[in-house]
C-alpha positions as CSV (number, residue, x, y, z in Angstrom):
1,M,-24.4,4.7,-84.6
2,D,-26.2,7.4,-82.5
3,E,-29.8,7.6,-83.6
4,R,-29.7,11.3,-83.3
5,N,-27.2,11.3,-86.1
6,L,-29.7,9.6,-88.3
7,T,-32.5,12.0,-87.4
8,E,-30.1,15.0,-88.0
9,C,-29.1,13.5,-91.4
10,Q,-32.7,13.1,-92.6
11,Q,-33.4,16.7,-91.7
12,R,-30.3,17.9,-93.5
13,I,-30.9,16.0,-96.7
14,G,-34.7,16.5,-96.7
15,Y,-35.7,12.9,-96.9
16,D,-37.2,10.6,-94.3
17,F,-36.3,6.9,-94.5
18,S,-38.7,4.1,-94.0
19,N,-35.7,1.8,-93.5
20,L,-33.1,3.6,-91.3
21,D,-30.7,0.7,-91.8
22,L,-30.1,1.9,-95.4
23,L,-29.3,5.4,-94.1
24,R,-27.0,4.0,-91.4
25,Q,-25.1,1.9,-94.0
26,S,-24.7,4.9,-96.3
27,L,-23.0,6.8,-93.6
28,T,-20.7,4.0,-92.5
29,H,-17.1,4.2,-93.8
30,A,-15.2,1.0,-94.3
31,S,-13.0,1.8,-91.4
32,A,-15.9,1.6,-89.0
33,S,-17.5,-1.6,-90.6
34,A,-16.9,-5.2,-89.6
35,T,-16.6,-6.0,-93.3
36,R,-16.3,-3.9,-96.4
37,V,-19.5,-5.4,-97.7
38,A,-21.4,-3.9,-94.8
39,S,-19.9,-0.4,-95.4
40,N,-21.2,2.2,-97.7
41,E,-19.1,1.1,-100.7
42,R,-21.9,-1.0,-102.4
43,L,-24.4,1.9,-102.0
44,E,-21.8,4.2,-103.4
45,F,-21.6,2.0,-106.5
46,L,-25.3,2.1,-106.9
47,G,-25.7,5.8,-106.2
48,D,-22.9,6.7,-108.7
49,A,-24.9,5.1,-111.5
50,I,-28.2,6.7,-110.5
51,L,-26.5,10.1,-110.1
52,G,-25.1,9.9,-113.6
53,M,-28.4,8.8,-115.2
54,V,-30.4,11.6,-113.5
55,I,-27.9,14.3,-114.3
56,C,-27.8,13.1,-118.0
57,E,-31.5,13.3,-118.2
58,E,-31.5,16.8,-116.6
59,I,-28.9,18.1,-119.0
60,Y,-30.8,16.6,-122.0
61,R,-34.0,18.2,-120.9
62,R,-32.6,21.6,-120.0
63,E,-30.2,22.0,-123.0
64,P,-32.0,21.0,-126.2
65,E,-29.4,22.7,-128.5
66,L,-26.2,21.2,-127.1
67,L,-24.3,18.6,-128.9
68,E,-23.2,15.3,-127.2
69,G,-19.7,16.5,-126.5
70,Q,-21.0,19.6,-124.8
71,M,-23.4,17.7,-122.7
72,T,-20.7,15.3,-121.7
73,K,-18.5,18.2,-120.4
74,I,-21.4,19.4,-118.3
75,K,-22.1,16.0,-116.9
76,S,-18.4,15.4,-116.1
77,S,-18.2,18.6,-114.1
78,V,-21.4,18.0,-112.2
79,V,-20.7,14.4,-111.2
80,S,-17.1,15.0,-110.4
81,R,-15.6,14.0,-107.1
82,Q,-15.0,17.7,-106.3
83,T,-18.6,18.8,-107.0
84,C,-20.1,15.8,-105.1
85,A,-17.9,16.6,-102.1
86,E,-18.9,20.3,-102.2
87,V,-22.6,19.3,-102.2
88,A,-22.1,16.8,-99.4
89,D,-20.4,19.5,-97.4
90,E,-23.4,21.8,-98.0
91,C,-25.6,19.0,-96.6
92,G,-23.2,18.6,-93.6
93,L,-22.6,14.9,-94.3
94,A,-19.0,14.8,-93.2
95,E,-19.7,15.4,-89.5
96,L,-22.4,12.7,-89.6
97,L,-20.2,9.9,-91.0
98,Y,-19.5,6.9,-88.9
99,L,-15.7,6.6,-89.0
100,G,-13.3,4.0,-87.4
101,K,-10.5,4.7,-85.1
102,G,-7.4,6.2,-86.7
103,V,-9.4,8.0,-89.4
104,T,-8.9,11.7,-89.6
105,S,-11.5,14.1,-88.1
106,A,-14.5,15.0,-90.2
107,A,-13.1,18.5,-90.8
108,E,-10.1,17.0,-92.5
109,L,-11.7,14.1,-94.4
110,P,-10.5,13.7,-98.0
111,G,-13.0,14.8,-100.6
112,S,-13.2,11.3,-102.0
113,V,-14.6,10.0,-98.7
114,V,-17.3,12.7,-98.5
115,S,-18.1,12.3,-102.2
116,A,-18.5,8.6,-101.7
117,A,-20.9,9.1,-98.8
118,F,-23.0,11.5,-100.9
119,E,-23.3,8.9,-103.6
120,A,-24.1,6.2,-101.0
121,V,-26.9,8.3,-99.6
122,I,-28.3,8.6,-103.2
123,G,-28.2,4.8,-103.5
124,A,-29.9,4.4,-100.1
125,I,-32.7,6.8,-101.0
126,Y,-33.2,4.9,-104.3
127,L,-33.5,1.6,-102.5
128,D,-35.8,3.1,-99.8
129,G,-38.1,5.3,-102.0
130,G,-37.4,4.5,-105.6
131,I,-36.1,6.4,-108.5
132,E,-38.4,9.4,-108.2
133,A,-37.3,10.0,-104.6
134,A,-33.6,9.7,-105.6
135,A,-34.1,12.0,-108.6
136,K,-35.9,14.6,-106.5
137,F,-33.0,14.6,-104.1
138,I,-30.4,14.9,-106.8
139,R,-32.2,17.7,-108.7
140,E,-32.6,19.7,-105.5
141,K,-29.0,19.3,-104.3
142,M,-27.3,19.5,-107.7
143,D,-29.4,22.2,-109.4
144,A,-26.8,25.0,-108.8
145,A,-24.0,22.8,-110.0
146,I,-25.8,22.0,-113.2
147,E,-26.6,25.6,-113.9
148,A,-23.0,26.6,-113.2
149,A,-21.5,23.9,-115.5
150,A,-24.0,24.7,-118.3
151,A,-23.2,28.4,-118.0
152,C,-19.5,27.6,-118.5
153,E,-20.2,25.5,-121.5
154,H,-22.4,28.2,-123.1
155,Q,-19.4,30.5,-122.9
156,R,-17.7,28.0,-125.2
157,N,-20.6,28.2,-127.8
158,Y,-18.5,29.6,-130.6
159,K,-21.5,30.5,-132.9
160,S,-23.0,32.6,-130.1
161,L,-19.6,34.3,-129.4
162,L,-19.1,35.1,-133.1
163,Q,-22.7,36.4,-133.4
164,Q,-22.2,38.7,-130.4
165,Y,-18.9,39.9,-131.8
166,A,-20.2,40.6,-135.3
167,Q,-23.3,42.4,-134.1
168,H,-21.3,44.6,-131.8
169,R,-18.5,45.3,-134.3
170,W,-20.4,45.6,-137.6
171,S,-24.1,45.2,-136.8
172,V,-24.3,42.1,-139.1
173,M,-25.0,38.4,-138.7
174,P,-22.6,35.7,-139.7
175,Q,-23.6,33.5,-142.6
176,Y,-22.8,29.8,-142.8
177,D,-22.2,28.3,-146.2
178,L,-22.3,24.5,-146.9
179,L,-19.3,23.9,-149.1
180,D,-19.1,20.2,-149.4
181,E,-20.4,16.9,-147.9
182,K,-18.9,13.4,-148.0
183,G,-19.7,9.9,-146.9
184,P,-22.8,7.7,-147.0
185,E,-26.2,8.9,-146.0
186,H,-26.0,7.4,-142.5
187,A,-22.5,8.8,-141.8
188,K,-22.1,12.1,-143.7
189,C,-19.5,14.7,-142.9
190,F,-20.1,18.4,-143.8
191,E,-17.8,21.2,-144.7
192,I,-19.0,24.7,-143.7
193,A,-17.4,28.2,-143.8
194,V,-18.4,31.5,-142.3
195,R,-19.0,34.6,-144.3
196,L,-18.9,37.8,-142.3
197,N,-18.6,41.4,-143.3
198,G,-17.7,40.5,-146.9
199,R,-15.0,38.0,-145.9
200,Q,-15.0,34.2,-146.0
201,F,-13.1,32.5,-143.2
202,P,-11.5,29.0,-143.2
203,S,-13.9,26.1,-143.4
204,A,-14.4,23.3,-140.9
205,W,-15.6,19.7,-141.2
206,G,-18.1,18.1,-138.8
207,S,-20.1,14.9,-138.4
208,S,-23.2,17.2,-138.4
209,K,-24.0,20.6,-139.7
210,K,-24.2,22.0,-136.2
211,E,-20.7,20.6,-135.4
212,A,-19.2,22.0,-138.6
213,E,-20.8,25.4,-137.9
214,Q,-19.2,25.5,-134.5
215,G,-15.9,24.6,-136.0
216,A,-16.3,27.3,-138.7
217,A,-17.2,29.9,-136.1
218,L,-14.2,28.9,-134.0
219,A,-11.9,29.3,-137.1
220,A,-13.4,32.8,-137.7
221,L,-12.8,33.7,-134.0
222,Y,-9.2,32.7,-134.3
223,R,-8.7,34.8,-137.5
224,L,-10.4,37.8,-135.9
225,N,-8.1,37.4,-132.8
226,V,-11.2,37.1,-130.6
227,L,-9.8,33.8,-129.2
228,D,-6.2,32.8,-128.8
229,E,-5.6,29.7,-130.9
230,A,-2.7,28.5,-128.7
231,E,-5.0,28.5,-125.6
232,D,-7.9,26.8,-127.4
233,A,-5.9,24.2,-129.3
234,S,-7.9,21.4,-127.7
235,E,-11.0,22.7,-129.4
236,E,-9.8,22.5,-133.0
237,S,-12.4,21.3,-135.5
238,P,-12.1,17.9,-137.2
239,A,-9.9,17.6,-140.2
240,E,-11.3,16.8,-143.7
241,P,-12.5,13.2,-143.9
242,D,-10.7,10.8,-146.2
Protein backbone atom coordinates (compact mmCIF):
# COMPACT_ATOMS: atom_id res chain seq x y z
CA MET A 1 0.00 0.00 0.00
CA ASP A 2 1.24 3.48 -0.89
CA GLU A 3 2.68 5.11 2.26
CA ARG A 4 1.16 8.39 1.12
CA ASN A 5 -2.27 6.79 1.57
CA LEU A 6 -1.48 6.07 5.20
CA THR A 7 -0.28 9.62 5.79
CA GLU A 8 -3.37 11.02 4.11
CA CYS A 9 -5.64 8.74 6.13
CA GLN A 10 -4.09 9.82 9.42
CA GLN A 11 -4.65 13.45 8.49
CA ARG A 12 -8.27 12.81 7.56
CA ILE A 13 -9.18 10.87 10.69
CA GLY A 14 -7.18 13.08 13.03
CA TYR A 15 -5.13 10.33 14.63
CA ASP A 16 -1.44 9.46 14.22
CA PHE A 17 -0.58 5.78 14.55
CA SER A 18 2.44 4.44 16.35
CA ASN A 19 1.97 1.14 14.51
CA LEU A 20 1.18 1.88 10.88
CA ASP A 21 0.64 -1.81 10.18
CA LEU A 22 -2.63 -1.59 12.13
CA LEU A 23 -3.84 1.27 9.96
CA ARG A 24 -2.72 -0.56 6.83
CA GLN A 25 -4.68 -3.66 7.84
CA SER A 26 -7.78 -1.62 8.68
CA LEU A 27 -7.82 -0.26 5.13
CA THR A 28 -7.21 -3.64 3.46
CA HIS A 29 -10.31 -5.24 1.96
CA ALA A 30 -10.43 -9.03 1.81
CA SER A 31 -10.18 -8.85 -2.00
CA ALA A 32 -6.68 -7.37 -1.66
CA SER A 33 -5.43 -9.63 1.10
CA ALA A 34 -3.55 -12.91 0.80
CA THR A 35 -5.85 -14.35 3.47
CA ARG A 36 -9.04 -13.09 5.07
CA VAL A 37 -7.35 -13.20 8.46
CA ALA A 38 -4.91 -10.57 7.19
CA SER A 39 -7.72 -8.31 5.91
CA ASN A 40 -9.64 -5.74 7.94
CA GLU A 41 -12.39 -8.19 8.93
CA ARG A 42 -11.01 -9.00 12.39
CA LEU A 43 -10.47 -5.31 13.14
CA GLU A 44 -14.01 -4.64 11.97
CA PHE A 45 -15.28 -7.17 14.52
CA LEU A 46 -13.37 -5.45 17.31
CA GLY A 47 -14.27 -1.94 16.19
CA ASP A 48 -17.97 -2.77 16.01
CA ALA A 49 -17.98 -3.76 19.69
CA ILE A 50 -16.03 -0.67 20.75
CA LEU A 51 -18.28 1.62 18.70
CA GLY A 52 -21.40 0.17 20.33
CA MET A 53 -19.99 0.52 23.83
CA VAL A 54 -18.87 4.14 23.37
CA ILE A 55 -22.14 5.18 21.74
CA CYS A 56 -24.15 3.54 24.53
CA GLU A 57 -22.12 5.42 27.13
CA GLU A 58 -22.58 8.71 25.28
CA ILE A 59 -26.34 8.26 25.02
CA TYR A 60 -26.57 7.28 28.69
CA ARG A 61 -24.59 10.36 29.71
CA ARG A 62 -26.35 12.82 27.38
CA GLU A 63 -29.93 11.64 27.85
CA PRO A 64 -30.59 11.03 31.58
CA GLU A 65 -34.38 11.04 31.17
CA LEU A 66 -34.71 8.49 28.38
CA LEU A 67 -35.92 4.95 28.93
CA GLU A 68 -34.03 1.86 27.78
CA GLY A 69 -36.15 1.42 24.66
CA GLN A 70 -35.63 5.02 23.61
CA MET A 71 -31.87 4.79 24.12
CA THR A 72 -31.82 1.57 22.11
CA LYS A 73 -33.51 3.31 19.16
CA ILE A 74 -30.92 6.08 19.19
CA LYS A 75 -28.05 3.60 19.39
CA SER A 76 -29.46 1.50 16.53
CA SER A 77 -29.64 4.58 14.33
CA VAL A 78 -26.14 5.81 15.18
CA VAL A 79 -24.31 2.49 14.75
CA SER A 80 -26.27 1.46 11.65
CA ARG A 81 -24.42 0.50 8.49
CA GLN A 82 -25.84 3.55 6.72
CA THR A 83 -24.68 6.02 9.36
CA CYS A 84 -21.22 4.48 9.62
CA ALA A 85 -20.88 4.59 5.83
CA GLU A 86 -21.89 8.26 5.79
CA VAL A 87 -19.34 9.13 8.46
CA ALA A 88 -16.68 7.12 6.62
CA ASP A 89 -17.48 9.06 3.44
CA GLU A 90 -17.07 12.32 5.35
CA CYS A 91 -13.62 11.12 6.37
CA GLY A 92 -12.85 10.15 2.77
CA LEU A 93 -12.03 6.55 3.68
CA ALA A 94 -13.47 4.95 0.54
CA GLU A 95 -10.81 6.36 -1.78
CA LEU A 96 -8.05 5.23 0.59
CA LEU A 97 -9.07 1.57 0.80
CA TYR A 98 -6.79 -1.10 -0.58
CA LEU A 99 -8.99 -3.08 -2.99
CA GLY A 100 -8.24 -6.13 -5.08
CA LYS A 101 -8.66 -6.48 -8.81
CA GLY A 102 -12.21 -6.79 -9.97
CA VAL A 103 -13.63 -4.80 -7.08
CA THR A 104 -15.67 -1.80 -8.11
CA SER A 105 -14.19 1.69 -7.92
CA ALA A 106 -14.16 3.58 -4.64
CA ALA A 107 -16.96 5.87 -5.82
CA GLU A 108 -19.24 2.87 -6.33
CA LEU A 109 -18.35 0.80 -3.27
CA PRO A 110 -21.29 -0.68 -1.35
CA GLY A 111 -22.03 1.04 1.93
CA SER A 112 -21.28 -2.20 3.77
CA VAL A 113 -17.64 -2.15 2.61
CA VAL A 114 -17.11 1.48 3.62
CA SER A 115 -18.92 0.97 6.93
CA ALA A 116 -16.75 -2.07 7.68
CA ALA A 117 -13.61 -0.04 7.02
CA PHE A 118 -14.77 2.66 9.43
CA GLU A 119 -15.28 0.07 12.18
CA ALA A 120 -11.92 -1.50 11.34
CA VAL A 121 -10.23 1.89 11.76
CA ILE A 122 -11.86 2.17 15.19
CA GLY A 123 -10.49 -1.25 16.10
CA ALA A 124 -7.04 -0.24 14.87
CA ILE A 125 -7.05 3.00 16.89
CA TYR A 126 -8.09 1.03 19.97
CA LEU A 127 -5.21 -1.44 19.61
CA ASP A 128 -2.76 1.38 18.87
CA GLY A 129 -3.78 3.98 21.44
CA GLY A 130 -6.27 2.40 23.83
CA ILE A 131 -9.89 3.01 24.65
CA GLU A 132 -9.54 6.76 25.28
CA ALA A 133 -8.08 7.34 21.82
CA ALA A 134 -10.80 5.23 20.20
CA ALA A 135 -13.54 6.92 22.23
CA LYS A 136 -12.24 10.39 21.33
CA PHE A 137 -12.29 9.48 17.64
CA ILE A 138 -15.82 8.06 17.87
CA ARG A 139 -17.19 11.06 19.79
CA GLU A 140 -15.70 13.50 17.31
CA LYS A 141 -16.89 11.68 14.21
CA MET A 142 -20.31 10.54 15.50
CA ASP A 143 -21.39 13.60 17.49
CA ALA A 144 -23.70 14.94 14.77
CA ALA A 145 -25.25 11.50 14.25
CA ILE A 146 -25.95 11.13 17.98
CA GLU A 147 -27.53 14.58 18.14
CA ALA A 148 -29.72 13.92 15.08
CA ALA A 149 -30.91 10.53 16.34
CA ALA A 150 -31.64 11.94 19.81
CA ALA A 151 -33.61 14.81 18.30
CA CYS A 152 -35.77 12.34 16.37
CA GLU A 153 -36.41 10.32 19.52
CA HIS A 154 -37.34 13.43 21.51
CA GLN A 155 -40.01 14.11 18.91
CA ARG A 156 -41.50 10.78 20.03
CA ASN A 157 -41.62 11.86 23.67
CA TYR A 158 -45.38 11.72 24.09
CA LYS A 159 -45.47 13.45 27.48
CA SER A 160 -43.63 16.40 25.98
CA LEU A 161 -45.91 16.49 22.93
CA LEU A 162 -49.04 16.37 25.09
CA GLN A 163 -47.75 19.09 27.39
CA GLN A 164 -46.98 21.38 24.45
CA TYR A 165 -50.40 20.73 22.95
CA ALA A 166 -52.25 21.31 26.25
CA GLN A 167 -50.44 24.54 27.01
CA HIS A 168 -51.01 25.87 23.52
CA ARG A 169 -54.68 24.84 23.37
CA TRP A 170 -55.90 25.41 26.94
CA SER A 171 -52.95 26.88 28.90
CA VAL A 172 -53.08 23.94 31.33
CA MET A 173 -50.75 21.10 32.31
CA PRO A 174 -51.69 17.40 31.98
CA GLN A 175 -52.10 15.55 35.29
CA TYR A 176 -51.05 11.91 35.63
CA ASP A 177 -53.06 9.75 38.04
CA LEU A 178 -51.84 6.39 39.36
CA LEU A 179 -54.90 4.12 39.16
CA ASP A 180 -53.49 0.73 40.04
CA GLU A 181 -50.34 -1.31 40.48
CA LYS A 182 -49.79 -5.05 40.32
CA GLY A 183 -47.03 -7.57 40.85
CA PRO A 184 -44.28 -8.16 43.40
CA GLU A 185 -42.08 -5.32 44.61
CA HIS A 186 -39.22 -6.25 42.28
CA ALA A 187 -41.45 -6.46 39.18
CA LYS A 188 -44.37 -4.10 39.60
CA CYS A 189 -46.55 -2.81 36.78
CA PHE A 190 -48.39 0.49 37.01
CA GLU A 191 -51.63 1.79 35.52
CA ILE A 192 -51.74 5.52 34.87
CA ALA A 193 -54.26 7.82 33.18
CA VAL A 194 -54.07 11.44 32.06
CA ARG A 195 -56.51 14.12 33.22
CA LEU A 196 -56.59 17.14 31.00
CA ASN A 197 -58.99 20.08 30.79
CA GLY A 198 -61.59 18.27 32.93
CA ARG A 199 -61.39 15.02 30.97
CA GLN A 200 -59.80 11.69 31.87
CA PHE A 201 -58.32 9.72 29.01
CA PRO A 202 -57.82 5.93 28.67
CA SER A 203 -55.20 4.49 30.99
CA ALA A 204 -52.00 2.66 30.11
CA TRP A 205 -49.88 0.05 31.88
CA GLY A 206 -46.10 0.10 32.12
CA SER A 207 -43.26 -1.66 33.91
CA SER A 208 -42.34 1.72 35.41
CA LYS A 209 -44.32 4.85 36.16
CA LYS A 210 -42.43 6.73 33.44
CA GLU A 211 -43.30 4.08 30.88
CA ALA A 212 -46.97 4.09 31.93
CA GLU A 213 -47.08 7.89 31.77
CA GLN A 214 -45.71 7.80 28.22
CA GLY A 215 -48.37 5.25 27.28
CA ALA A 216 -51.11 7.34 28.89
CA ALA A 217 -49.90 10.47 27.09
CA LEU A 218 -49.94 8.54 23.81
CA ALA A 219 -53.52 7.38 24.46
CA ALA A 220 -54.56 10.99 25.08
CA LEU A 221 -52.83 12.17 21.91
CA TYR A 222 -54.79 9.55 19.96
CA ARG A 223 -58.13 10.65 21.45
CA LEU A 224 -57.33 14.30 20.78
CA ASN A 225 -56.43 13.42 17.17
CA VAL A 226 -52.99 14.92 17.61
CA LEU A 227 -51.48 11.63 16.44
CA ASP A 228 -52.85 9.15 13.95
CA GLU A 229 -53.31 5.82 15.74
CA ALA A 230 -52.99 3.84 12.51
CA GLU A 231 -49.60 5.37 11.76
CA ASP A 232 -48.36 4.90 15.32
CA ALA A 233 -49.66 1.40 15.96
CA SER A 234 -46.18 0.09 16.72
CA GLU A 235 -45.95 2.41 19.72
CA GLU A 236 -49.04 1.16 21.55
CA SER A 237 -48.65 0.87 25.32
CA PRO A 238 -48.50 -2.55 27.04
CA ALA A 239 -51.72 -4.31 27.90
CA GLU A 240 -52.87 -4.84 31.47
CA PRO A 241 -50.76 -7.53 33.17
CA ASP A 242 -52.35 -10.81 34.16
